[in-house]
Kinemage of the C-alpha trace (Angstrom):
@kinemage 1
@onewidth
@group {chain A} dominant
@subgroup {mainchain}
@vectorlist {calphas} color= white
{ca unk a 1} P 0.000 0.000 0.000
{ca unk a 2} L 1.313 3.393 -0.996
{ca unk a 3} L 2.166 5.403 2.141
{ca unk a 4} L 0.554 8.467 0.572
{ca unk a 5} L -2.781 6.689 0.619
{ca unk a 6} L -2.585 5.831 4.299
{ca unk a 7} L -4.406 7.792 6.974
{ca unk a 8} L -2.082 10.141 8.847
{ca unk a 9} L -2.137 8.054 12.038
{ca unk a 10} L -0.588 5.121 10.117
{ca unk a 11} L 1.554 7.159 7.761
{ca unk a 12} L 3.321 8.963 10.604
{ca unk a 13} L 3.384 6.185 13.200
{ca unk a 14} L 6.690 6.539 15.143
{ca unk a 15} L 9.419 4.091 14.108
{ca unk a 16} L 12.178 5.122 16.559
{ca unk a 17} L 12.360 6.348 20.153
{ca unk a 18} L 13.179 9.874 18.939
{ca unk a 19} L 9.933 10.036 16.976
{ca unk a 20} L 7.709 9.396 20.018
{ca unk a 21} L 5.716 12.540 20.820
{ca unk a 22} L 5.806 13.824 24.403
{ca unk a 23} L 7.434 10.709 25.936
{ca unk a 24} L 11.121 11.684 25.902
{ca unk a 25} L 11.983 10.557 29.448
{ca unk a 26} L 10.311 7.162 29.060
{ca unk a 27} L 11.904 6.633 25.651
{ca unk a 28} L 15.352 7.458 27.063
{ca unk a 29} L 14.875 5.071 29.992
{ca unk a 30} L 13.903 2.169 27.719
{ca unk a 31} L 16.739 2.979 25.295
{ca unk a 32} L 19.307 2.866 28.110
{ca unk a 33} L 17.960 -0.417 29.486
{ca unk a 34} L 18.318 -2.088 26.077
{ca unk a 35} L 21.714 -0.480 25.453
{ca unk a 36} L 23.056 -1.722 28.808
{ca unk a 37} L 21.439 -5.141 28.399
{ca unk a 38} L 19.234 -4.666 31.472
{ca unk a 39} L 15.892 -5.408 29.890
{ca unk a 40} L 13.069 -6.735 32.093
{ca unk a 41} L 11.078 -9.899 31.488
{ca unk a 42} L 7.994 -7.819 30.774
{ca unk a 43} L 7.079 -4.216 30.031
{ca unk a 44} L 3.791 -2.602 31.077
{ca unk a 45} L 2.779 0.542 29.153
{ca unk a 46} L -0.144 2.467 30.638
{ca unk a 47} L -1.861 5.615 29.422
{ca unk a 48} L -4.854 7.165 27.683
{ca unk a 49} L -5.814 6.376 24.103
{ca unk a 50} L -3.390 7.743 21.533
{ca unk a 51} L -0.543 8.350 23.994
{ca unk a 52} L 1.800 5.990 22.109
{ca unk a 53} L 1.518 2.663 23.973
{ca unk a 54} L 1.307 0.359 20.945
{ca unk a 55} L 3.867 2.398 18.988
{ca unk a 56} L 6.304 2.211 21.911
{ca unk a 57} L 5.758 -1.554 22.156
{ca unk a 58} L 6.621 -2.051 18.480
{ca unk a 59} L 9.682 0.187 18.732
{ca unk a 60} L 10.893 -1.884 21.715
{ca unk a 61} L 10.374 -5.060 19.669
{ca unk a 62} L 12.449 -3.545 16.848
{ca unk a 63} L 15.155 -2.280 19.199
{ca unk a 64} L 15.558 -5.734 20.823
{ca unk a 65} L 15.865 -7.498 17.474
{ca unk a 66} L 17.469 -4.929 15.142
{ca unk a 67} L 20.509 -6.354 13.384
{ca unk a 68} L 22.288 -2.998 13.782
{ca unk a 69} L 21.645 -2.714 17.511
{ca unk a 70} L 19.585 -0.185 19.471
{ca unk a 71} L 22.151 2.615 19.024
{ca unk a 72} L 21.925 2.277 15.233
{ca unk a 73} L 18.239 1.451 15.036
{ca unk a 74} L 17.019 1.368 11.437
{ca unk a 75} L 15.317 4.542 10.236
{ca unk a 76} L 15.261 4.225 6.431
{ca unk a 77} L 17.197 1.269 5.020
{ca unk a 78} L 15.607 -1.332 7.253
{ca unk a 79} L 17.275 -4.613 8.111
{ca unk a 80} L 15.309 -7.807 7.498
{ca unk a 81} L 14.196 -8.004 11.140
{ca unk a 82} L 12.939 -4.395 11.358
{ca unk a 83} L 11.289 -4.639 7.957
{ca unk a 84} L 9.331 -7.764 8.868
{ca unk a 85} L 8.230 -6.204 12.195
{ca unk a 86} L 7.004 -3.033 10.451
{ca unk a 87} L 5.145 -5.091 7.855
{ca unk a 88} L 3.670 -7.282 10.594
{ca unk a 89} L 4.879 -10.630 9.240
{ca unk a 90} L 7.678 -11.488 11.661
{ca unk a 91} L 6.844 -14.961 12.983
{ca unk a 92} L 8.691 -14.309 16.259
{ca unk a 93} L 6.680 -11.206 17.099
{ca unk a 94} L 3.166 -12.118 18.145
{ca unk a 95} L 0.742 -9.233 18.628
{ca unk a 96} L -2.648 -10.055 20.148
{ca unk a 97} L -5.664 -8.022 21.243
{ca unk a 98} L -6.832 -9.093 24.702
{ca unk a 99} L -10.255 -7.630 23.974
{ca unk a 100} L -10.936 -10.510 21.556
{ca unk a 101} L -8.771 -13.209 23.174
{ca unk a 102} L -9.658 -13.132 26.836
{ca unk a 103} L -9.970 -16.778 27.840
{ca unk a 104} L -7.536 -19.007 29.692
{ca unk a 105} L -7.288 -21.236 26.598
{ca unk a 106} L -5.917 -18.311 24.591
{ca unk a 107} L -3.223 -17.718 27.209
{ca unk a 108} L -2.343 -21.416 27.390
{ca unk a 109} L -1.919 -21.469 23.631
{ca unk a 110} L 0.378 -18.459 23.923
{ca unk a 111} L 2.437 -20.161 26.648
{ca unk a 112} L 2.711 -23.332 24.587
{ca unk a 113} L 3.972 -21.300 21.634
{ca unk a 114} L 6.572 -19.615 23.857
{ca unk a 115} L 8.350 -22.909 24.574
{ca unk a 116} L 9.954 -22.827 21.148
{ca unk a 117} L 12.976 -20.642 20.522
{ca unk a 118} L 12.749 -17.816 17.973
{ca unk a 119} L 13.316 -18.916 14.395
{ca unk a 120} L 15.207 -15.865 13.152
{ca unk a 121} L 15.012 -13.024 15.687
{ca unk a 122} L 17.071 -12.624 18.853
{ca unk a 123} L 13.965 -12.474 21.048
{ca unk a 124} L 10.504 -13.917 20.783
{ca unk a 125} L 8.159 -11.099 21.818
{ca unk a 126} L 4.487 -11.109 22.774
{ca unk a 127} L 2.750 -7.736 22.457
{ca unk a 128} L -0.599 -7.810 24.231
{ca unk a 129} L -2.848 -4.762 23.773
{ca unk a 130} L -5.685 -3.905 26.185
{ca unk a 131} L -4.382 -6.529 28.593
{ca unk a 132} L -6.911 -5.500 31.257
{ca unk a 133} L -9.549 -7.383 29.223
{ca unk a 134} L -8.074 -10.754 30.192
{ca unk a 135} L -10.196 -12.919 32.490
{ca unk a 136} L -9.030 -13.736 36.027
{ca unk a 137} L -8.220 -17.296 35.021
{ca unk a 138} L -6.211 -16.030 32.040
{ca unk a 139} L -4.132 -13.789 34.320
{ca unk a 140} L -3.611 -16.698 36.723
{ca unk a 141} L -2.364 -18.933 33.896
{ca unk a 142} L 0.108 -16.258 32.822
{ca unk a 143} L 1.697 -15.658 36.230
{ca unk a 144} L 4.299 -18.426 36.330
{ca unk a 145} L 5.594 -17.882 32.793
{ca unk a 146} L 5.677 -14.138 33.375
{ca unk a 147} L 7.802 -14.474 36.490
{ca unk a 148} L 10.351 -16.950 35.095
{ca unk a 149} L 10.261 -16.800 31.305
{ca unk a 150} L 12.964 -18.368 29.132
{ca unk a 151} L 15.841 -15.937 28.311
{ca unk a 152} L 14.666 -15.489 24.710
{ca unk a 153} L 11.099 -14.446 25.660
{ca unk a 154} L 9.813 -10.906 26.358
{ca unk a 155} L 6.308 -9.688 27.168
{ca unk a 156} L 5.046 -6.210 26.325
{ca unk a 157} L 1.635 -5.254 27.744
{ca unk a 158} L -0.418 -2.149 26.998
{ca unk a 159} L -3.570 -0.947 28.746
{ca unk a 160} L -5.804 2.068 29.308
{ca unk a 161} L -7.242 0.764 32.614
{ca unk a 162} L -4.632 -0.244 35.189
{ca unk a 163} L -7.293 -0.774 37.911
{ca unk a 164} L -8.501 -3.949 36.180
{ca unk a 165} L -5.048 -5.531 36.079
{ca unk a 166} L -4.125 -7.713 39.096
{ca unk a 167} L -1.325 -6.363 41.264
{ca unk a 168} L 0.474 -9.692 40.915
{ca unk a 169} L 0.778 -9.063 37.161
{ca unk a 170} L 1.906 -5.443 37.506
{ca unk a 171} L 4.562 -6.357 40.081
{ca unk a 172} L 6.186 -8.716 37.568
{ca unk a 173} L 6.486 -6.002 34.919
{ca unk a 174} L 8.551 -2.886 34.473
{ca unk a 175} L 5.838 -0.274 34.497
{ca unk a 176} L 5.808 2.885 32.394
{ca unk a 177} L 2.987 5.434 32.657
{ca unk a 178} L 2.777 7.342 29.389
{ca unk a 179} L 1.579 10.872 30.074
{ca unk a 180} L -1.139 12.782 28.258
{ca unk a 181} L 0.558 14.759 25.488
{ca unk a 182} L 0.944 18.447 26.392
{ca unk a 183} L -0.963 20.890 24.215
{ca unk a 184} L 2.200 22.769 23.157
{ca unk a 185} L 3.956 19.556 22.075
{ca unk a 186} L 0.909 18.323 20.199
{ca unk a 187} L 0.509 21.684 18.449
{ca unk a 188} L 4.164 21.682 17.344
{ca unk a 189} L 3.734 18.129 16.053
{ca unk a 190} L 0.639 19.078 14.017
{ca unk a 191} L 2.518 22.048 12.557
{ca unk a 192} L 5.229 19.613 11.442
{ca unk a 193} L 2.699 17.230 9.842
{ca unk a 194} L 0.882 20.112 8.179
{ca unk a 195} L 4.112 21.307 6.571
{ca unk a 196} L 5.025 17.789 5.425
{ca unk a 197} L 1.588 17.403 3.840
{ca unk a 198} L 1.712 20.966 2.444
{ca unk a 199} L -1.728 21.611 3.873
{ca unk a 200} L -3.304 25.071 4.110
{ca unk a 201} L -4.655 25.140 7.647
{ca unk a 202} L -4.531 28.093 10.051
{ca unk a 203} L -2.890 27.896 13.465
{ca unk a 204} L -6.239 28.622 15.143
{ca unk a 205} L -7.773 25.605 13.395
{ca unk a 206} L -4.869 23.446 14.590
{ca unk a 207} L -5.351 24.751 18.142
{ca unk a 208} L -8.978 23.630 17.960
{ca unk a 209} L -7.813 20.164 16.903
{ca unk a 210} L -5.429 20.111 19.879
{ca unk a 211} L -8.275 21.000 22.234
{ca unk a 212} L -10.648 18.360 20.828
{ca unk a 213} L -8.033 15.587 20.820
{ca unk a 214} L -7.540 15.901 24.614
{ca unk a 215} L -3.877 14.883 24.568
{ca unk a 216} L -4.223 11.987 22.106
{ca unk a 217} L -1.841 11.997 19.128
{ca unk a 218} L -3.951 9.488 17.203
{ca unk a 219} L -7.137 11.510 17.712
{ca unk a 220} L -5.397 14.719 16.620
{ca unk a 221} L -4.167 13.091 13.398
{ca unk a 222} L -7.632 11.681 12.693
{ca unk a 223} L -9.135 15.152 13.102
{ca unk a 224} L -6.423 16.634 10.889
{ca unk a 225} L -7.310 14.046 8.249
{ca unk a 226} L -10.923 15.246 8.302
{ca unk a 227} L -9.870 18.865 7.820
{ca unk a 228} L -7.497 18.029 4.969
{ca unk a 229} L -10.260 16.190 3.101
{ca unk a 230} L -12.165 19.466 2.618
{ca unk a 231} L -9.090 21.537 1.880
{ca unk a 232} L -9.504 24.107 -0.896
{ca unk a 233} L -6.472 24.869 -3.066
{ca unk a 234} L -7.244 28.551 -3.102
{ca unk a 235} L -8.381 29.026 0.473
{ca unk a 236} L -6.882 28.287 3.862
{ca unk a 237} L -8.917 26.236 6.319
{ca unk a 238} L -9.555 28.729 9.101
{ca unk a 239} L -11.130 28.381 12.549
{ca unk a 240} L -14.723 28.921 11.381
{ca unk a 241} L -14.488 26.202 8.736
{ca unk a 242} L -12.904 23.817 11.251
{ca unk a 243} L -15.691 24.531 13.735
{ca unk a 244} L -18.294 23.604 11.116
{ca unk a 245} L -16.451 20.383 10.276
{ca unk a 246} L -16.309 19.267 13.926
{ca unk a 247} L -19.715 20.628 14.984
{ca unk a 248} L -17.994 22.923 17.466
{ca unk a 249} L -18.946 26.453 18.402
{ca unk a 250} L -17.049 29.301 20.030
{ca unk a 251} L -17.351 29.930 23.725
{ca unk a 252} L -18.157 33.528 22.894
{ca unk a 253} L -21.624 32.322 21.847
{ca unk a 254} L -22.119 30.683 25.248
{ca unk a 255} L -20.851 33.854 26.912
{ca unk a 256} L -23.446 35.888 24.996
{ca unk a 257} L -26.098 33.418 26.091
{ca unk a 258} L -25.072 33.727 29.765
{ca unk a 259} L -25.199 37.516 29.428
{ca unk a 260} L -28.758 37.238 28.080
{ca unk a 261} L -29.670 35.059 31.075
{ca unk a 262} L -28.251 37.656 33.465
{ca unk a 263} L -30.158 40.403 31.630
{ca unk a 264} L -33.341 38.334 31.904
{ca unk a 265} L -33.916 38.308 28.133
{ca unk a 266} L -35.811 35.100 27.471
{ca unk a 267} L -36.396 35.735 23.750
{ca unk a 268} L -32.721 36.336 22.916
{ca unk a 269} L -31.626 33.406 25.096
{ca unk a 270} L -33.894 30.882 23.384
{ca unk a 271} L -33.198 32.289 19.925
{ca unk a 272} L -29.461 31.964 20.485
{ca unk a 273} L -29.790 28.381 21.673
{ca unk a 274} L -31.938 27.527 18.649
{ca unk a 275} L -29.134 28.762 16.390
{ca unk a 276} L -26.636 26.604 18.332
{ca unk a 277} L -28.897 23.540 18.037
{ca unk a 278} L -29.516 24.068 14.309
{ca unk a 279} L -25.750 24.206 13.740
{ca unk a 280} L -25.621 20.519 14.761
{ca unk a 281} L -24.572 20.757 18.411
{ca unk a 282} L -26.091 18.014 20.564
{ca unk a 283} L -27.954 19.199 23.698
{ca unk a 284} L -25.665 17.277 26.055
{ca unk a 285} L -22.571 18.689 24.336
{ca unk a 286} L -24.044 22.173 24.730
{ca unk a 287} L -24.682 21.605 28.437
{ca unk a 288} L -21.089 20.436 28.965
{ca unk a 289} L -19.765 23.503 27.127
{ca unk a 290} L -22.087 25.703 29.202
{ca unk a 291} L -20.698 24.142 32.374
{ca unk a 292} L -17.114 24.592 31.180
{ca unk a 293} L -17.768 28.259 30.403
{ca unk a 294} L -19.110 28.826 33.930
{ca unk a 295} L -15.906 27.239 35.229
{ca unk a 296} L -13.813 29.747 33.284
{ca unk a 297} L -15.999 32.644 34.456
{ca unk a 298} L -15.316 31.592 38.058
{ca unk a 299} L -11.567 30.915 37.650
{ca unk a 300} L -10.516 33.322 34.879
{ca unk a 301} L -8.236 35.239 37.249
{ca unk a 302} L -6.100 32.094 37.674
{ca unk a 303} L -5.800 31.399 33.949
{ca unk a 304} L -3.023 32.859 31.842
{ca unk a 305} L -3.579 33.555 28.185
{ca unk a 306} L -0.338 32.560 26.599
{ca unk a 307} L 0.894 30.165 23.946
{ca unk a 308} L 0.179 27.180 26.180
{ca unk a 309} L -3.528 27.885 26.536
{ca unk a 310} L -5.561 26.082 23.885
{ca unk a 311} L -8.971 26.304 25.539
{ca unk a 312} L -9.641 30.010 24.984
{ca unk a 313} L -8.754 32.391 22.186
{ca unk a 314} L -8.047 36.085 22.762
{ca unk a 315} L -11.616 37.150 22.095
{ca unk a 316} L -13.133 34.559 24.435
{ca unk a 317} L -10.607 35.311 27.175
{ca unk a 318} L -11.437 39.019 27.228
{ca unk a 319} L -15.198 38.449 27.180
{ca unk a 320} L -15.049 35.960 30.043
{ca unk a 321} L -12.742 38.258 32.000
{ca unk a 322} L -15.227 41.123 31.609
{ca unk a 323} L -18.175 38.922 32.571
{ca unk a 324} L -16.361 37.499 35.593
{ca unk a 325} L -15.502 40.934 36.970
{ca unk a 326} L -19.182 41.896 36.928
{ca unk a 327} L -20.643 38.839 38.629
{ca unk a 328} L -20.840 37.769 42.246
{ca unk a 329} L -19.181 34.430 43.078
{ca unk a 330} L -22.325 33.144 44.809
{ca unk a 331} L -24.349 33.649 41.628
{ca unk a 332} L -21.716 31.879 39.517
{ca unk a 333} L -21.631 28.905 41.889
{ca unk a 334} L -25.411 28.746 41.979
{ca unk a 335} L -25.556 28.597 38.183
{ca unk a 336} L -22.802 25.953 38.210
{ca unk a 337} L -24.728 23.726 40.644
{ca unk a 338} L -27.973 24.167 38.735
{ca unk a 339} L -26.281 23.234 35.432
{ca unk a 340} L -24.586 20.217 36.998
{ca unk a 341} L -27.913 18.949 38.348
{ca unk a 342} L -29.493 19.182 34.898
{ca unk a 343} L -26.532 17.469 33.256
{ca unk a 344} L -27.209 14.439 35.457
{ca unk a 345} L -30.866 14.354 34.354
{ca unk a 346} L -30.597 14.974 30.600
{ca unk a 347} L -29.999 11.306 29.692
{ca unk a 348} L -33.410 10.398 31.123
{ca unk a 349} L -35.293 12.843 28.898
{ca unk a 350} L -36.728 11.872 25.512
{ca unk a 351} L -36.775 15.355 23.939
{ca unk a 352} L -33.440 16.874 24.954
{ca unk a 353} L -33.968 20.044 22.918
{ca unk a 354} L -37.054 20.936 24.949
{ca unk a 355} L -35.181 19.970 28.118
{ca unk a 356} L -32.449 22.531 27.359
{ca unk a 357} L -35.021 25.196 26.542
{ca unk a 358} L -36.697 24.674 29.918
{ca unk a 359} L -33.285 24.620 31.596
{ca unk a 360} L -32.508 28.048 30.121
{ca unk a 361} L -35.927 29.438 31.059
{ca unk a 362} L -35.523 28.156 34.626
{ca unk a 363} L -32.054 29.708 34.713
{ca unk a 364} L -33.641 33.086 33.991
{ca unk a 365} L -35.779 32.780 37.127
{ca unk a 366} L -33.397 30.690 39.213
{ca unk a 367} L -32.228 33.781 40.995
{ca unk a 368} L -32.203 37.388 39.940
{ca unk a 369} L -28.521 37.519 39.142
{ca unk a 370} L -27.397 41.100 38.923
{ca unk a 371} L -24.128 42.664 37.895
{ca unk a 372} L -21.894 44.208 40.519
{ca unk a 373} L -21.822 47.573 38.809
{ca unk a 374} L -25.537 47.787 38.063
{ca unk a 375} L -27.246 51.153 38.610
{ca unk a 376} L -30.191 49.468 40.229
{ca unk a 377} L -29.858 50.036 43.945
{ca unk a 378} L -31.948 50.488 47.062
{ca unk a 379} L -31.525 53.382 49.475
{ca unk a 380} L -33.057 53.858 52.913
{ca unk a 381} L -34.995 57.037 53.609
{ca unk a 382} L -37.841 57.415 56.104
{ca unk a 383} L -38.186 53.620 56.173
{ca unk a 384} L -39.233 53.593 52.490
{ca unk a 385} L -37.499 51.900 49.567
{ca unk a 386} L -36.577 54.173 46.709
{ca unk a 387} L -35.388 53.145 43.228
{ca unk a 388} L -32.952 55.071 41.073
{ca unk a 389} L -35.238 55.993 38.146
{ca unk a 390} L -32.432 56.696 35.682
{ca unk a 391} L -32.006 53.028 34.841
{ca unk a 392} L -35.594 51.865 34.378
{ca unk a 393} L -35.844 52.581 30.681
{ca unk a 394} L -33.858 49.602 29.371
{ca unk a 395} L -34.841 46.992 31.963
{ca unk a 396} L -36.089 43.611 30.759
{ca unk a 397} L -39.406 42.214 31.986
{ca unk a 398} L -38.116 40.025 34.851
{ca unk a 399} L -36.184 42.980 36.310
{ca unk a 400} L -39.210 45.245 35.912
{ca unk a 401} L -41.267 42.804 37.984
{ca unk a 402} L -38.665 42.997 40.738
{ca unk a 403} L -38.798 46.810 40.664
{ca unk a 404} L -42.586 46.796 40.843
{ca unk a 405} L -42.445 44.537 43.883
{ca unk a 406} L -39.824 46.631 45.592
{ca unk a 407} L -41.971 49.714 45.264
{ca unk a 408} L -44.712 48.149 47.375
{ca unk a 409} L -42.558 46.764 50.177
{ca unk a 410} L -41.826 48.535 53.452
{ca unk a 411} L -38.332 47.941 54.678
{ca unk a 412} L -37.932 46.353 58.102
{ca unk a 413} L -34.881 46.842 60.261
{ca unk a 414} L -32.386 43.966 60.687
{ca unk a 415} L -34.136 41.758 58.152
{ca unk a 416} L -32.779 41.478 54.604
{ca unk a 417} L -35.335 42.349 51.934
{ca unk a 418} L -36.003 39.623 49.367
{ca unk a 419} L -37.856 41.225 46.440
{ca unk a 420} L -39.326 37.863 45.469
{ca unk a 421} L -41.382 37.625 48.692
{ca unk a 422} L -44.090 40.223 49.250
{ca unk a 423} L -44.843 39.453 52.903
{ca unk a 424} L -43.478 37.184 55.594
{ca unk a 425} L -45.885 34.431 56.577
{ca unk a 426} L -45.578 34.233 60.346
{ca unk a 427} L -48.307 31.560 60.473
{ca unk a 428} L -46.507 29.231 58.089
{ca unk a 429} L -46.472 25.600 59.267
{ca unk a 430} L -43.338 23.555 58.636
{ca unk a 431} L -43.801 20.020 59.919
{ca unk a 432} L -41.866 17.837 57.476
{ca unk a 433} L -39.042 17.679 54.933
{ca unk a 434} L -41.643 17.965 52.212
{ca unk a 435} L -42.857 21.266 53.687
{ca unk a 436} L -39.283 22.578 53.695
{ca unk a 437} L -38.664 21.497 50.103
{ca unk a 438} L -41.925 23.046 48.877
{ca unk a 439} L -41.090 26.299 50.664
{ca unk a 440} L -37.725 26.440 48.916
{ca unk a 441} L -39.406 25.678 45.594
{ca unk a 442} L -41.873 28.539 46.099
{ca unk a 443} L -39.018 30.934 46.791
{ca unk a 444} L -36.762 29.586 44.041
{ca unk a 445} L -33.968 28.578 46.389
{ca unk a 446} L -33.105 25.491 44.371
{ca unk a 447} L -29.656 24.978 45.833
{ca unk a 448} L -31.072 24.569 49.372
{ca unk a 449} L -33.941 22.491 47.978
{ca unk a 450} L -31.449 20.134 46.338
{ca unk a 451} L -29.695 19.470 49.673
{ca unk a 452} L -33.028 18.976 51.466
{ca unk a 453} L -34.183 16.408 48.908
{ca unk a 454} L -30.924 14.503 48.417
{ca unk a 455} L -28.767 14.870 51.537
{ca unk a 456} L -30.941 15.809 54.549
{ca unk a 457} L -31.950 13.118 57.051
{ca unk a 458} L -34.525 14.516 59.448
{ca unk a 459} L -34.659 13.575 63.134
{ca unk a 460} L -37.388 15.971 64.275
{ca unk a 461} L -39.125 19.328 63.636
{ca unk a 462} L -40.758 21.070 66.602
{ca unk a 463} L -41.162 24.626 67.903
{ca unk a 464} L -38.845 26.302 65.373
{ca unk a 465} L -36.160 23.654 66.016
{ca unk a 466} L -34.964 21.256 63.341
{ca unk a 467} L -32.769 18.300 64.291
{ca unk a 468} L -30.874 16.545 61.503
{ca unk a 469} L -28.342 13.713 61.412
{ca unk a 470} L -24.829 14.611 60.327
{ca unk a 471} L -24.121 14.086 56.615
{ca unk a 472} L -20.734 14.943 55.073
{ca unk a 473} L -22.368 15.453 51.649
{ca unk a 474} L -24.311 18.461 52.919
{ca unk a 475} L -22.977 21.799 51.739
{ca unk a 476} L -20.906 23.432 54.516
{ca unk a 477} L -22.999 26.577 54.367
{ca unk a 478} L -26.333 24.704 54.381
{ca unk a 479} L -27.251 25.258 58.050
{ca unk a 480} L -26.451 28.979 57.953
{ca unk a 481} L -28.262 29.561 54.650
{ca unk a 482} L -31.378 27.639 55.710
{ca unk a 483} L -31.520 29.443 59.082
{ca unk a 484} L -31.327 32.855 57.391
{ca unk a 485} L -33.956 31.922 54.839
{ca unk a 486} L -36.374 30.571 57.447
{ca unk a 487} L -36.012 33.817 59.415
{ca unk a 488} L -36.679 35.761 56.259
{ca unk a 489} L -39.659 33.658 55.182
{ca unk a 490} L -41.378 33.122 58.545
{ca unk a 491} L -40.232 36.102 60.614
{ca unk a 492} L -39.106 33.677 63.337
{ca unk a 493} L -35.671 32.429 64.332
{ca unk a 494} L -35.139 28.705 63.779
{ca unk a 495} L -32.522 26.505 65.443
{ca unk a 496} L -30.939 23.847 63.258
{ca unk a 497} L -28.909 21.286 65.201
{ca unk a 498} L -27.090 18.058 64.423
{ca unk a 499} L -28.181 14.874 66.192
{ca unk a 500} L -26.425 11.566 66.866
{ca unk a 501} L -29.555 9.750 65.702
{ca unk a 502} L -29.640 8.371 62.165
{ca unk a 503} L -32.724 10.263 61.107
{ca unk a 504} L -35.277 9.375 58.439
{ca unk a 505} L -34.671 8.631 54.805
{ca unk a 506} L -34.004 11.513 52.446
{ca unk a 507} L -36.885 12.683 50.267
{ca unk a 508} L -35.120 11.170 47.271
{ca unk a 509} L -34.839 7.784 49.005
{ca unk a 510} L -38.488 7.976 50.074
{ca unk a 511} L -39.525 8.700 46.488
{ca unk a 512} L -37.437 5.825 45.138
{ca unk a 513} L -38.823 3.369 47.704
{ca unk a 514} L -42.362 4.520 46.943
{ca unk a 515} L -41.826 3.839 43.252
{ca unk a 516} L -40.367 0.396 44.021
{ca unk a 517} L -43.327 -0.501 46.253
{ca unk a 518} L -45.846 0.783 43.714
{ca unk a 519} L -44.161 -1.209 40.982
{ca unk a 520} L -44.129 -4.373 43.111
{ca unk a 521} L -47.757 -3.898 44.157
{ca unk a 522} L -48.943 -3.297 40.609
{ca unk a 523} L -46.910 -6.168 39.138
{ca unk a 524} L -48.577 -8.534 41.640
{ca unk a 525} L -52.084 -7.127 41.092
{ca unk a 526} L -54.888 -9.097 39.472
{ca unk a 527} L -55.031 -6.652 36.567
{ca unk a 528} L -51.344 -7.214 35.698
{ca unk a 529} L -51.790 -10.985 35.909
{ca unk a 530} L -54.773 -10.801 33.527
{ca unk a 531} L -52.713 -8.781 31.048
{ca unk a 532} L -49.849 -11.320 31.302
{ca unk a 533} L -52.287 -14.183 30.591
{ca unk a 534} L -53.501 -12.453 27.424
{ca unk a 535} L -50.097 -11.094 26.379
{ca unk a 536} L -47.340 -13.391 27.820
{ca unk a 537} L -44.554 -11.155 26.465
{ca unk a 538} L -45.937 -8.005 28.065
{ca unk a 539} L -43.702 -6.207 30.610
{ca unk a 540} L -44.581 -3.636 33.235
{ca unk a 541} L -42.234 -0.714 32.547
{ca unk a 542} L -43.417 2.168 34.700
{ca unk a 543} L -45.902 2.900 37.467
{ca unk a 544} L -46.943 6.387 38.545
{ca unk a 545} L -49.106 7.400 41.475
{ca unk a 546} L -52.203 9.431 40.581
{ca unk a 547} L -51.870 12.655 42.588
{ca unk a 548} L -55.598 13.401 42.117
{ca unk a 549} L -56.668 10.300 44.048
C-alpha cells in the first residue's frame, strides 16, 4: 500500500524512540535499558488512548531485534528483522488483542507457543494490547511464565485501565505510565505534519484540533485528516471552517447566552440556543460547554492567556474576563450547581432540545442575578425603599417585575429584603421535609432544595427547632443559609442542630422506595396478571401514582 494513501495516524506512526511525541523521558529510559542489556522480562505501558503505547511496544520489539543494535536502530534502510516487524509478518513477534482473546485457553496457547525458541530473531516477543480485558483465570495462567520466562522471551503489555489488572501481574512487569501529550507539544507536532503534507490550515484551526483531541496523538491526526479532506487549493482552512467540520462552536456564543440570562432576556436566550442547536450541536454537548464556560468565568483570574492555553482564544478570554468581573461568586456557583444537576438528568429525557429550553428558562428565574456595577440600587430614607429611576428605561421584563415589587414593600430593620417575597408568613407551618422542600421551591432557592431532597436526614421538627443527622455530603454553608432563609420567610428564628440519631430517609430515598413498592404492588395485582395471561410477552415498565386520588 502506498504510504501516501494511508491515513495520517498510520503514515506517521513513530518508528524510533526519537519520533515518540511527548514521551522523551520514558523513551530514554527504555533505550538505556536495552543499550546496557538490562531489559526486564515484561514491560507494562499504561496511558490514555493515543498516547503511544502500541507504537512504543513495536519500537521496543524492533530495538531488541534490530541487526544494527539499538544505538543504530534502522530509520530508512531497514534490516530484514525491522522490515518484517514493520510489515507485521515477523513470525517471532506475536501481537494479540486481549479484547478478543480473553480466555484461559488463549493464554495457554500463547504459553505453549513460547516454549519454542525464535526462528530468526534474537527475542521472541508477545505484544498484548488492552491486557486488562483478560479474564481472572487467564491472568492466573500467565503468572508463572511471566515471572520466570525463558531468556529469549519478552512480554510487552499495553492498557488504558490499570485498575482492572491484578497487582500480581503489575509487580512482575517494568511499568511505564505514558503521560497525556501536552498541548504545546501536540501543536508543534501538528505544525510539522501540516508542513510535510503541504496543507493550508490556520494555526487557530490546529489549536482547535489540539483542544478536541484531549492529549491523544492518534485523535489529533484523525481530526487533521478530516480537515485536509475538505481543503480548498485557493483558500486556507480557518477556525470557522474547522468549527463547522467538527460541529464545534465558540465559547463567545455561550458567553453571549449567559449575558442574556443575566439580563433576563428570554427571547434572545432561546433564539441563540436555537441557532446553536440548528448548527448541529447536541444538547448534552451544549450543556457540557455551558458548564465549562461557567468554570472559566469563576476561575478566569487564575488562567493565563499565553501560547500554552488552547482552551480560549483572545476574544473569548477578554469576554469571560469582563463577565467574571461583573458577577458575584455566589451567583456563579449557583448557576454551576444548577447546570450540573441538569446534566445528570438529561440522559433520562426523551426530547433533549425541549429539556435545554426549559433549563434556560428556569435559569432566567433561578435567581435574579445582577451585575456588581448595576445602577439598580436600594436606598433607605424614612423607612421607604426608593429606586434610582435613571435606569428603568432599558430593563427587561423580569427585572421590571422585581422593581414593581420593591416599590410596594416597606423595609424592616435587621431583616434582609427579598424582592421575590411580598410578605413574611408568620403563620406558616413547617412540619416535614416535604414542607421545607416546597417552601424552597416557592421561593426559588433550588440549591437549598437540592440538599433537602438529596442529603438531609430529618430527626425531628418542633417549635422552630430542626434536628438533623450529620451528613458529610451536605454543603458546609447549608445550616447557615437555611436558618437565614427561614427567618426571612417566617419572621421567626429557627434553630438547626445536628443529632447523633440516624434520622429518616431523604426525600429522594423515600420517592425511590415509593416507586419500588408501587411497581411491586402493581406487578402482583390481578389486573397485571390478567394482562400477562392475554399477552405473555408483556412487561410492566413504569408505574406512577395518581396525585388526584
